[in-house]
N, CA, C and O of each residue as an XYZ file, in Angstrom:
768
protein
N      78.474    -44.523    -72.357
C      77.804    -43.634    -73.270
C      76.292    -43.787    -73.146
O      75.787    -44.874    -72.863
N      75.583    -42.696    -73.360
C      74.128    -42.743    -73.341
C      73.619    -43.431    -74.599
O      74.276    -43.418    -75.640
N      72.454    -44.023    -74.489
C      71.856    -44.701    -75.643
C      71.162    -43.679    -76.524
O      70.419    -42.829    -76.033
N      71.399    -43.760    -77.800
C      70.720    -42.865    -78.740
C      71.445    -41.549    -78.898
O      72.418    -41.266    -78.199
N      70.954    -40.745    -79.833
C      71.662    -39.491    -80.131
C      71.497    -38.431    -79.039
O      70.464    -38.340    -78.375
N      72.545    -37.643    -78.886
C      72.539    -36.469    -78.016
C      72.889    -35.300    -78.916
O      73.899    -35.330    -79.618
N      72.049    -34.266    -78.897
C      72.336    -33.127    -79.769
C      72.210    -31.824    -78.999
O      71.427    -31.704    -78.057
N      73.002    -30.854    -79.428
C      72.953    -29.531    -78.828
C      71.697    -28.829    -79.316
O      71.460    -28.726    -80.519
N      70.892    -28.346    -78.375
C      69.659    -27.640    -78.711
C      69.916    -26.147    -78.779
O      69.424    -25.467    -79.680
N      70.693    -25.632    -77.821
C      71.012    -24.222    -77.834
C      71.209    -23.665    -76.442
O      70.995    -24.346    -75.439
N      71.626    -22.403    -76.403
C      71.841    -21.740    -75.111
C      70.579    -21.013    -74.653
O      69.694    -20.705    -75.452
N      70.519    -20.752    -73.372
C      69.460    -19.921    -72.804
C      70.133    -18.914    -71.887
O      70.640    -19.275    -70.825
N      70.139    -17.651    -72.297
C      70.771    -16.617    -71.476
C      69.796    -15.988    -70.494
O      70.178    -15.177    -69.650
N      68.514    -16.379    -70.620
C      67.509    -15.983    -69.636
C      66.489    -17.107    -69.535
O      66.395    -17.951    -70.426
N      65.737    -17.117    -68.464
C      64.810    -18.206    -68.181
C      63.781    -18.410    -69.283
O      63.421    -19.547    -69.591
N      63.308    -17.335    -69.874
C      62.290    -17.431    -70.922
C      62.796    -18.181    -72.154
O      61.992    -18.663    -72.952
N      64.106    -18.285    -72.320
C      64.680    -18.965    -73.481
C      64.877    -20.466    -73.249
O      65.298    -21.176    -74.163
N      64.579    -20.962    -72.040
C      64.701    -22.393    -71.748
C      63.613    -23.163    -72.485
O      62.538    -22.621    -72.741
N      63.881    -24.429    -72.832
C      62.846    -25.239    -73.482
C      61.577    -25.288    -72.632
O      61.634    -25.365    -71.405
N      60.452    -25.244    -73.302
C      59.157    -25.234    -72.613
C      58.352    -26.508    -72.875
O      57.142    -26.529    -72.649
N      59.013    -27.571    -73.352
C      58.299    -28.792    -73.712
C      58.044    -29.735    -72.543
O      57.385    -30.761    -72.715
N      58.554    -29.406    -71.355
C      58.279    -30.205    -70.166
C      59.110    -31.465    -70.021
O      58.888    -32.233    -69.084
N      60.063    -31.704    -70.918
C      60.906    -32.895    -70.786
C      61.777    -32.779    -69.532
O      62.203    -31.681    -69.174
N      62.043    -33.901    -68.866
C      62.865    -33.870    -67.659
C      64.276    -33.370    -67.966
O      64.789    -33.536    -69.073
N      64.889    -32.750    -66.948
C      66.236    -32.216    -67.088
C      67.164    -32.835    -66.053
O      66.820    -32.959    -64.878
N      68.347    -33.221    -66.515
C      69.442    -33.606    -65.632
C      70.408    -32.437    -65.682
O      70.956    -32.114    -66.736
N      70.609    -31.814    -64.546
C      71.381    -30.577    -64.455
C      72.820    -30.890    -64.071
O      73.074    -31.638    -63.126
N      73.763    -30.307    -64.818
C      75.180    -30.415    -64.497
C      75.598    -29.125    -63.802
O      75.496    -28.042    -64.378
N      76.065    -29.244    -62.569
C      76.442    -28.072    -61.784
C      77.821    -28.287    -61.190
O      78.255    -29.422    -60.990
N      78.508    -27.186    -60.910
C      79.812    -27.273    -60.271
C      80.680    -26.088    -60.623
O      80.270    -25.186    -61.354
N      81.881    -26.105    -60.093
C      82.839    -25.035    -60.372
C      83.130    -24.964    -61.867
O      82.870    -25.903    -62.619
N      83.670    -23.840    -62.264
C      83.960    -23.607    -63.677
C      84.923    -24.622    -64.274
O      84.862    -24.893    -65.473
N      85.791    -25.176    -63.483
C      86.774    -26.125    -64.019
C      86.480    -27.565    -63.608
O      87.388    -28.397    -63.593
N      85.245    -27.867    -63.279
C      84.909    -29.203    -62.769
C      84.837    -30.261    -63.868
O      84.941    -31.452    -63.575
N      84.661    -29.854    -65.119
C      84.599    -30.823    -66.217
C      83.200    -31.086    -66.732
O      82.932    -32.170    -67.250
N      82.295    -30.118    -66.603
C      80.909    -30.313    -67.054
C      80.833    -30.535    -68.565
O      80.180    -31.474    -69.018
N      81.490    -29.686    -69.342
C      81.452    -29.833    -70.804
C      82.114    -31.136    -71.239
O      81.629    -31.809    -72.149
N      83.207    -31.488    -70.599
C      83.875    -32.755    -70.914
C      82.959    -33.938    -70.603
O      82.958    -34.930    -71.332
N      82.181    -33.840    -69.526
C      81.255    -34.914    -69.189
C      80.148    -35.024    -70.238
O      79.782    -36.134    -70.624
N      79.611    -33.904    -70.704
C      78.609    -33.949    -71.778
C      79.190    -34.715    -72.969
O      78.540    -35.606    -73.514
N      80.415    -34.365    -73.370
C      81.049    -35.031    -74.510
C      81.249    -36.521    -74.257
O      81.007    -37.339    -75.144
N      81.684    -36.874    -73.067
C      81.894    -38.290    -72.741
C      80.588    -39.070    -72.752
O      80.525    -40.173    -73.296
N      79.543    -38.501    -72.152
C      78.250    -39.187    -72.129
C      77.667    -39.338    -73.531
O      76.999    -40.328    -73.830
N      77.924    -38.346    -74.390
C      77.399    -38.370    -75.755
C      78.264    -39.186    -76.703
O      77.825    -39.528    -77.801
N      79.488    -39.502    -76.294
C      80.395    -40.222    -77.175
C      80.947    -39.347    -78.285
O      81.276    -39.835    -79.366
N      81.049    -38.050    -78.015
C      81.540    -37.094    -79.003
C      82.465    -36.110    -78.309
O      82.160    -35.630    -77.217
N      83.576    -35.813    -78.928
C      84.486    -34.838    -78.330
C      84.208    -33.420    -78.811
O      84.917    -32.488    -78.432
N      83.184    -33.247    -79.641
C      82.933    -31.930    -80.223
C      81.542    -31.383    -79.957
O      81.200    -30.315    -80.466
N      80.731    -32.078    -79.176
C      79.363    -31.623    -78.931
C      79.352    -30.374    -78.053
O      78.739    -29.367    -78.405
N      80.027    -30.444    -76.917
C      80.120    -29.292    -76.005
C      81.526    -28.723    -76.107
O      82.508    -29.465    -76.079
N      81.616    -27.424    -76.223
C      82.923    -26.785    -76.335
C      83.619    -26.792    -74.974
O      83.060    -26.360    -73.965
N      84.848    -27.292    -74.977
C      85.654    -27.344    -73.760
C      86.711    -26.252    -73.871
O      87.487    -26.216    -74.825
N      86.726    -25.371    -72.890
C      87.666    -24.255    -72.900
C      88.793    -24.511    -71.921
O      88.588    -25.109    -70.864
N      89.975    -24.057    -72.276
C      91.105    -24.146    -71.347
C      91.022    -23.057    -70.289
O      91.694    -23.137    -69.261
N      90.205    -22.045    -70.532
C      90.033    -20.947    -69.585
C      88.702    -21.133    -68.868
O      87.652    -21.008    -69.499
N      88.710    -21.431    -67.558
C      87.454    -21.625    -66.824
C      86.593    -20.367    -66.840
O      87.097    -19.247    -66.923
N      85.274    -20.581    -66.758
C      84.351    -19.460    -66.634
C      83.831    -18.929    -67.951
O      83.275    -17.831    -67.986
N      83.993    -19.674    -69.044
C      83.554    -19.188    -70.356
C      82.050    -19.391    -70.585
O      81.433    -18.627    -71.327
N      81.461    -20.404    -69.961
C      80.026    -20.636    -70.135
C      79.266    -19.581    -69.344
O      79.428    -19.468    -68.129
N      78.433    -18.807    -70.043
C      77.721    -17.713    -69.385
C      76.213    -17.834    -69.503
O      75.478    -16.908    -69.160
N      75.760    -18.967    -69.985
C      74.319    -19.201    -70.087
C      74.057    -20.688    -69.845
O      74.990    -21.483    -69.732
N      72.797    -21.044    -69.768
C      72.434    -22.451    -69.659
C      72.604    -23.068    -71.039
O      72.225    -22.457    -72.039
N      73.165    -24.263    -71.106
C      73.328    -24.952    -72.378
C      72.479    -26.225    -72.338
O      72.569    -27.015    -71.398
N      71.661    -26.409    -73.367
C      70.748    -27.550    -73.426
C      71.189    -28.562    -74.462
O      71.471    -28.221    -75.611
N      71.243    -29.839    -74.026
C      71.560    -30.967    -74.893
C      70.428    -31.966    -74.758
O      70.115    -32.416    -73.656
N      69.815    -32.313    -75.878
C      68.668    -33.217    -75.846
C      69.139    -34.656    -76.045
O      69.864    -34.958    -76.993
N      68.719    -35.533    -75.144
C      69.051    -36.951    -75.217
C      67.850    -37.658    -75.839
O      66.767    -37.738    -75.259
N      68.096    -38.176    -77.071
C      67.000    -38.713    -77.899
C      65.914    -37.635    -77.937
O      66.214    -36.465    -78.174
N      64.690    -38.010    -77.711
C      63.612    -37.030    -77.556
C      62.991    -37.201    -76.178
O      61.808    -36.928    -75.976
N      63.823    -37.666    -75.216
C      63.308    -38.066    -73.908
C      63.615    -37.089    -72.772
O      62.776    -36.887    -71.894
N      64.799    -36.481    -72.777
C      65.208    -35.629    -71.668
C      66.388    -34.761    -72.083
O      66.970    -34.942    -73.153
N      66.732    -33.804    -71.204
C      67.833    -32.879    -71.463
C      68.957    -33.044    -70.458
O      68.726    -33.351    -69.289
N      70.179    -32.836    -70.931
C      71.306    -32.513    -70.075
C      71.367    -30.997    -70.092
O      71.468    -30.392    -71.159
N      71.308    -30.382    -68.929
C      71.334    -28.922    -68.821
C      72.626    -28.526    -68.123
O      72.818    -28.803    -66.939
N      73.509    -27.875    -68.872
C      74.818    -27.467    -68.363
C      74.706    -26.045    -67.827
O      74.507    -25.096    -68.586
N      74.838    -25.909    -66.504
C      74.774    -24.587    -65.878
C      76.115    -23.879    -65.970
O      77.153    -24.534    -66.060
N      76.109    -22.544    -65.949
C      77.387    -21.831    -65.838
C      78.082    -22.244    -64.541
O      77.440    -22.413    -63.504
N      79.384    -22.399    -64.617
C      80.142    -22.762    -63.430
C      80.322    -21.577    -62.511
O      80.139    -20.425    -62.904
N      80.680    -21.879    -61.290
C      80.935    -20.808    -60.332
C      82.390    -20.853    -59.894
O      83.035    -21.901    -59.934
N      82.895    -19.696    -59.473
C      84.197    -19.669    -58.842
C      85.316    -18.977    -59.582
O      86.316    -18.626    -58.955
N      85.205    -18.755    -60.904
C      86.353    -18.204    -61.619
C      86.129    -16.831    -62.219
O      87.082    -16.208    -62.687
N      84.912    -16.346    -62.221
C      84.658    -15.078    -62.864
C      85.129    -13.941    -61.973
O      84.680    -13.799    -60.836
N      86.030    -13.141    -62.497
C      86.619    -12.067    -61.701
C      85.716    -10.841    -61.623
O      85.675    -10.169    -60.593
N      84.995    -10.545    -62.699
C      84.165     -9.339    -62.722
C      82.905     -9.548    -61.896
O      82.137    -10.474    -62.158
N      82.689     -8.702    -60.909
C      81.552     -8.826    -60.006
C      80.222     -8.789    -60.754
O      79.340     -9.594    -60.454
N      80.049     -7.890    -61.711
C      78.784     -7.768    -62.439
C      78.472     -9.052    -63.201
O      77.320     -9.485    -63.231
N      79.483     -9.667    -63.818
C      79.278    -10.915    -64.561
C      78.938    -12.037    -63.587
O      78.034    -12.834    -63.837
N      79.673    -12.095    -62.467
C      79.426    -13.127    -61.462
C      78.003    -13.022    -60.923
O      77.336    -14.041    -60.739
N      77.531    -11.799    -60.667
C      76.167    -11.607    -60.165
C      75.125    -11.995    -61.199
O      74.086    -12.546    -60.835
N      75.369    -11.725    -62.488
C      74.378    -12.100    -63.508
C      74.300    -13.615    -63.644
O      73.215    -14.153    -63.862
N      75.464    -14.337    -63.517
C      75.445    -15.801    -63.508
C      74.581    -16.285    -62.362
O      73.709    -17.137    -62.532
N      74.843    -15.716    -61.176
C      74.131    -16.130    -59.983
C      72.626    -15.905    -60.128
O      71.828    -16.762    -59.747
N      72.245    -14.772    -60.670
C      70.816    -14.487    -60.882
C      70.189    -15.506    -61.821
O      69.089    -15.993    -61.560
N      70.881    -15.835    -62.918
C      70.348    -16.801    -63.877
C      70.183    -18.170    -63.223
O      69.137    -18.804    -63.358
N      71.209    -18.621    -62.522
C      71.157    -19.937    -61.881
C      70.119    -19.953    -60.762
O      69.363    -20.917    -60.637
N      70.074    -18.908    -59.953
C      69.075    -18.831    -58.886
C      67.661    -18.871    -59.460
O      66.810    -19.613    -58.970
N      67.411    -18.074    -60.497
C      66.058    -18.052    -61.083
C      65.733    -19.393    -61.729
O      64.579    -19.821    -61.716
N      66.738    -20.061    -62.296
C      66.525    -21.374    -62.893
C      66.042    -22.363    -61.830
O      65.047    -23.060    -62.032
N      66.746    -22.423    -60.702
C      66.369    -23.376    -59.662
C      65.050    -23.012    -58.991
O      64.347    -23.900    -58.509
N      64.697    -21.734    -58.949
C      63.461    -21.326    -58.296
C      62.245    -21.394    -59.220
O      61.105    -21.367    -58.755
N      62.487    -21.482    -60.514
C      61.381    -21.610    -61.468
C      60.845    -23.038    -61.384
O      61.458    -23.914    -60.773
N      59.727    -23.244    -61.989
C      59.113    -24.570    -61.964
C      59.643    -25.407    -63.125
O      58.877    -25.855    -63.977
N      60.958    -25.614    -63.152
C      61.598    -26.403    -64.204
C      61.421    -27.891    -63.888
O      61.333    -28.266    -62.719
N      61.367    -28.734    -64.912
C      61.201    -30.182    -64.681
C      62.533    -30.867    -64.354
O      62.978    -31.763    -65.071
N      63.152    -30.430    -63.267
C      64.451    -30.982    -62.871
C      64.233    -32.362    -62.265
O      63.542    -32.503    -61.257
N      64.818    -33.364    -62.878
C      64.710    -34.727    -62.372
C      65.866    -35.047    -61.427
O      65.719    -35.800    -60.465
N      67.031    -34.445    -61.734
C      68.227    -34.817    -61.003
C      69.301    -33.770    -61.236
O      69.373    -33.180    -62.314
N      70.139    -33.534    -60.228
C      71.283    -32.637    -60.364
C      72.548    -33.469    -60.183
O      72.691    -34.197    -59.201
N      73.456    -33.352    -61.138
C      74.774    -33.952    -61.006
C      75.727    -32.841    -60.571
O      76.001    -31.915    -61.334
N      76.220    -32.938    -59.364
C      77.162    -31.949    -58.848
C      78.563    -32.487    -59.072
O      78.961    -33.477    -58.458
N      79.312    -31.834    -59.952
C      80.656    -32.266    -60.293
C      81.653    -31.627    -59.349
O      81.657    -30.413    -59.148
N      82.502    -32.470    -58.771
C      83.527    -32.035    -57.819
C      84.860    -32.661    -58.211
O      84.918    -33.840    -58.560
N      85.917    -31.881    -58.155
C      87.262    -32.397    -58.398
C      87.618    -33.319    -57.237
O      87.651    -32.885    -56.085
N      87.883    -34.577    -57.534
C      88.139    -35.582    -56.502
C      89.330    -35.228    -55.611
O      89.427    -35.711    -54.483
N      90.231    -34.389    -56.114
C      91.455    -34.059    -55.364
C      91.231    -33.034    -54.267
O      92.097    -32.838    -53.414
N      90.060    -32.370    -54.282
C      89.842    -31.255    -53.355
C      88.564    -31.447    -52.549
O      87.639    -32.143    -52.967
N      88.542    -30.820    -51.400
C      87.318    -30.791    -50.602
C      86.303    -29.880    -51.301
O      86.698    -28.972    -52.032
N      85.006    -30.107    -51.087
C      84.005    -29.211    -51.672
C      84.209    -27.772    -51.197
O      84.532    -27.527    -50.035
N      84.016    -26.830    -52.115
C      84.143    -25.405    -51.780
C      82.893    -24.948    -51.027
O      81.921    -25.695    -50.914
N      82.925    -23.731    -50.521
C      81.746    -23.149    -49.861
C      80.577    -23.087    -50.862
O      79.429    -23.321    -50.486
N      80.867    -22.775    -52.120
C      79.811    -22.755    -53.143
C      79.204    -24.140    -53.334
O      77.986    -24.278    -53.441
N      80.061    -25.177    -53.376
C      79.575    -26.552    -53.510
C      78.679    -26.928    -52.334
O      77.593    -27.478    -52.517
N      79.147    -26.624    -51.128
C      78.376    -26.943    -49.924
C      77.057    -26.179    -49.900
O      76.025    -26.720    -49.504
N      77.099    -24.917    -50.328
C      75.874    -24.121    -50.387
C      74.868    -24.710    -51.362
O      73.670    -24.738    -51.080
N      75.349    -25.183    -52.511
C      74.446    -25.795    -53.489
C      73.862    -27.088    -52.940
O      72.670    -27.343    -53.111
N      74.679    -27.909    -52.283
C      74.161    -29.153    -51.688
C      73.087    -28.858    -50.651
O      72.065    -29.542    -50.603
N      73.312    -27.845    -49.824
C      72.328    -27.454    -48.818
C      71.034    -27.005    -49.495
O      69.945    -27.399    -49.078
N      71.151    -26.183    -50.535
C      69.986    -25.707    -51.275
C      69.205    -26.880    -51.871
O      67.983    -26.944    -51.736
N      69.907    -27.808    -52.529
C      69.250    -28.953    -53.168
C      68.543    -29.810    -52.129
O      67.403    -30.230    -52.327
N      69.229    -30.066    -51.022
C      68.634    -30.872    -49.953
C      67.391    -30.180    -49.382
O      66.355    -30.815    -49.183
N      67.503    -28.887    -49.124
C      66.400    -28.105    -48.563
C      65.170    -28.103    -49.475
O      64.036    -28.128    -48.997
N      65.401    -28.075    -50.785
C      64.294    -28.023    -51.747
C      63.886    -29.403    -52.265
O      63.056    -29.507    -53.168
N      64.463    -30.450    -51.700
C      64.080    -31.804    -52.072
C      64.465    -32.191    -53.489
O      63.824    -33.050    -54.094
N      65.508    -31.563    -54.024
C      65.969    -31.904    -55.371
C      67.004    -33.021    -55.273
O      68.032    -32.851    -54.616
N      66.748    -34.158    -55.915
C      67.707    -35.256    -55.831
C      69.007    -34.896    -56.544
O      69.001    -34.240    -57.586
N      70.117    -35.336    -55.965
C      71.402    -35.057    -56.597
C      72.349    -36.228    -56.395
O      72.201    -37.033    -55.476
N      73.328    -36.289    -57.290
C      74.416    -37.250    -57.190
C      75.720    -36.474    -57.272
O      75.796    -35.428    -57.916
N      76.735    -36.995    -56.616
C      78.059    -36.392    -56.684
C      78.869    -37.126    -57.740
O      78.964    -38.354    -57.725
N      79.450    -36.364    -58.657
C      80.302    -36.930    -59.698
C      81.705    -36.405    -59.428
O      81.998    -35.229    -59.648
N      82.562    -37.293    -58.951
C      83.934    -36.919    -58.606
C      84.786    -37.041    -59.860
O      85.032    -38.143    -60.351
N      85.231    -35.906    -60.372
C      85.928    -35.852    -61.651
C      87.445    -35.871    -61.462
O      87.960    -35.768    -60.349
N      88.127    -36.007    -62.578
C      89.602    -35.948    -62.643
C      90.244    -37.080    -61.849
O      91.307    -36.907    -61.252
N      89.588    -38.241    -61.849
C      90.092    -39.398    -61.108
C      91.437    -39.869    -61.634
O      92.210    -40.479    -60.897
N      91.725    -39.593    -62.898
C      93.006    -40.019    -63.469
C      94.191    -39.294    -62.831
O      95.337    -39.700    -63.025
N      93.932    -38.243    -62.084
C      94.997    -37.481    -61.432
C      95.461    -38.127    -60.122
O      96.446    -37.694    -59.525
N      94.738    -39.173    -59.678
C      95.090    -39.858    -58.429
C      95.360    -41.333    -58.687
O      94.810    -41.918    -59.620
N      96.201    -41.926    -57.865
C      96.420    -43.372    -57.914
C      95.140    -44.075    -57.461
O      94.319    -43.482    -56.763
N      94.973    -45.319    -57.852
C      93.712    -46.031    -57.580
C      93.402    -46.121    -56.084
O      92.240    -46.002    -55.696
N      94.405    -46.326    -55.245
C      94.157    -46.402    -53.801
C      93.686    -45.050    -53.252
O      92.792    -45.005    -52.407
N      94.273    -43.969    -53.718
C      93.863    -42.628    -53.281
C      92.438    -42.341    -53.754
O      91.660    -41.723    -53.028
N      92.094    -42.781    -54.953
C      90.714    -42.612    -55.457
C      89.718    -43.310    -54.548
O      88.690    -42.754    -54.164
N      90.060    -44.557    -54.218
C      89.175    -45.351    -53.357
C      88.971    -44.658    -52.016
O      87.845    -44.584    -51.523
N      90.057    -44.146    -51.417
C      89.956    -43.445    -50.130
C      89.081    -42.195    -50.253
O      88.234    -41.940    -49.398
N      89.288    -41.421    -51.318
C      88.498    -40.191    -51.508
C      87.017    -40.537    -51.680
O      86.159    -39.849    -51.129
N      86.709    -41.582    -52.430
C      85.313    -41.979    -52.609
C      84.704    -42.370    -51.269
O      83.576    -41.987    -50.959
N      85.445    -43.126    -50.483
C      84.967    -43.528    -49.152
C      84.740    -42.307    -48.262
O      83.761    -42.253    -47.518
N      85.642    -41.330    -48.338
C      85.482    -40.098    -47.554
C      84.189    -39.379    -47.939
O      83.429    -38.947    -47.073
N      83.947    -39.255    -49.244
C      82.729    -38.593    -49.711
C      81.493    -39.389    -49.313
O      80.480    -38.802    -48.931
N      81.558    -40.706    -49.394
C      80.408    -41.548    -49.025
C      80.064    -41.387    -47.546
O      78.888    -41.367    -47.183
N      81.079    -41.274    -46.691
C      80.834    -41.054    -45.260
C      80.234    -39.676    -45.018
O      79.324    -39.528    -44.201
N      80.737    -38.672    -45.720
C      80.276    -37.293    -45.507
C      78.907    -37.015    -46.112
O      78.167    -36.173    -45.606
N      78.563    -37.718    -47.194
C      77.316    -37.445    -47.924
C      76.584    -38.758    -48.207
O      76.447    -39.153    -49.365
N      76.114    -39.438    -47.155
C      75.507    -40.765    -47.335
C      74.218    -40.748    -48.157
O      73.801    -41.783    -48.678
N      73.584    -39.571    -48.276
C      72.322    -39.497    -49.028
C      72.530    -39.442    -50.535
O      71.573    -39.600    -51.292
N      73.760    -39.222    -50.982
C      74.017    -39.015    -52.407
C      74.615    -40.259    -53.067
O      75.449    -40.951    -52.484
N      74.171    -40.521    -54.289
C      74.875    -41.481    -55.142
C      76.216    -40.839    -55.472
O      76.299    -39.621    -55.629
N      77.264    -41.649    -55.576
C      78.588    -41.107    -55.856
C      79.217    -41.879    -57.010
O      79.246    -43.109    -57.021
N      79.720    -41.114    -57.985
C      80.394    -41.696    -59.143
C      81.788    -41.093    -59.241
O      81.976    -39.895    -59.032
N      82.751    -41.930    -59.557
C      84.129    -41.493    -59.755
C      84.430    -41.659    -61.237
O      84.328    -42.754    -61.789
N      84.804    -40.543    -61.875
C      85.016    -40.601    -63.324
C      86.319    -39.935    -63.743
O      86.887    -39.106    -63.031
N      86.760    -40.330    -64.916
C      87.826    -39.629    -65.614
C      87.351    -39.453    -67.049
O      87.200    -40.433    -67.779
N      87.116    -38.217    -67.455
C      86.737    -37.964    -68.844
C      87.900    -38.279    -69.773
O      87.695    -38.733    -70.899
N      89.119    -38.039    -69.305
C      90.307    -38.274    -70.131
C      90.474    -39.752    -70.450
O      90.745    -40.119    -71.593
N      90.311    -40.599    -69.435
C      90.514    -42.040    -69.630
C      89.204    -42.808    -69.780
O      89.203    -44.032    -69.911
N      88.076    -42.068    -69.760
C      86.740    -42.645    -69.935
C      86.374    -43.630    -68.819
O      85.549    -44.520    -69.028
N      86.964    -43.481    -67.669
C      86.665    -44.351    -66.538
C      85.404    -43.865    -65.829
O      85.234    -42.669    -65.592
N      84.525    -44.804    -65.496
C      83.319    -44.487    -64.756
C      82.189    -43.912    -65.596
O      81.086    -43.725    -65.083
N      82.427    -43.628    -66.861
C      81.418    -43.010    -67.721
C      80.268    -43.981    -67.994
O      79.102    -43.591    -67.938
N      80.591    -45.246    -68.292
C      79.540    -46.230    -68.575
C      78.630    -46.420    -67.365
O      77.409    -46.485    -67.512
N      79.219    -46.509    -66.163
C      78.407    -46.692    -64.953
C      77.473    -45.500    -64.745
O      76.300    -45.678    -64.415
N      77.986    -44.300    -64.936
C      77.152    -43.109    -64.789
C      76.063    -43.067    -65.846
O      74.909    -42.777    -65.532
N      76.413    -43.352    -67.093
C      75.428    -43.339    -68.188
C      74.331    -44.377    -67.942
O      73.148    -44.087    -68.124
N      74.719    -45.579    -67.533
C      73.721    -46.634    -67.253
C      72.792    -46.208    -66.120
O      71.583    -46.430    -66.190
N      73.350    -45.600    -65.080
C      72.535    -45.145    -63.952
C      71.557    -44.055    -64.396
O      70.386    -44.072    -64.019
N      72.051    -43.101    -65.206
C      71.168    -42.038    -65.711
C      70.043    -42.623    -66.548
O      68.888    -42.222    -66.402
N      70.368    -43.568    -67.422
C      69.341    -44.193    -68.264
C      68.280    -44.870    -67.385
O      67.087    -44.775    -67.675
N      68.703    -45.547    -66.326
C      67.746    -46.199    -65.420
C      66.903    -45.174    -64.677
O      65.694    -45.356    -64.533
N      67.524    -44.101    -64.206
C      66.797    -43.046    -63.469
C      65.786    -42.321    -64.343
O      64.763    -41.846    -63.849
N      66.063    -42.234    -65.632
C      65.193    -41.470    -66.535
C      64.376    -42.349    -67.459
O      63.806    -41.871    -68.440
N      64.319    -43.620    -67.150
C      63.548    -44.554    -67.980
C      62.109    -44.044    -68.074
O      61.492    -43.706    -67.064
N      61.595    -43.994    -69.275
C      60.259    -43.434    -69.502
C      59.197    -44.489    -69.789
O      58.052    -44.148    -70.083
N      59.565    -45.765    -69.707
C      58.562    -46.790    -70.036
C      57.697    -47.170    -68.880
O      56.816    -48.018    -69.020
């Protein structure tokens, strides 16, 4: 769990609605069913801070969560499940403009289901982040769905394929790996 309170600040359906206070942002990115909202809840130690939907693709704007008064967790709309082309394009425009704006992004957490290979969208985002010099870590979610030996193998596979990235294996359901990720985030965002 993160140290100190985490509170929901609000949504931003366009770039102008994003916080303008200059605090650093840790961005949560990934497919619609990757577990971004569940991770916010796990890091905050609350099961009700971020709404978790059983239907992927419900988040349609940027969601801001303030950690103490030091930094934000910024939950991006997920990609991959929206059937309507117009809605999918508006998500893409919002996310593209977010990354191209001069936002104080400190780090991107790219959430990937540990059971599957990264999608073309995941690979495209990694390429974009690398090209623009944005630091990122891979958060392999849904670890409880695999036996411990299979988890270890998958982590090793990801480490070989993406040696430049920090890699965390988590289960929001069983709270595995959450403390390690929270401690790492606190160290990365230390303001003293």
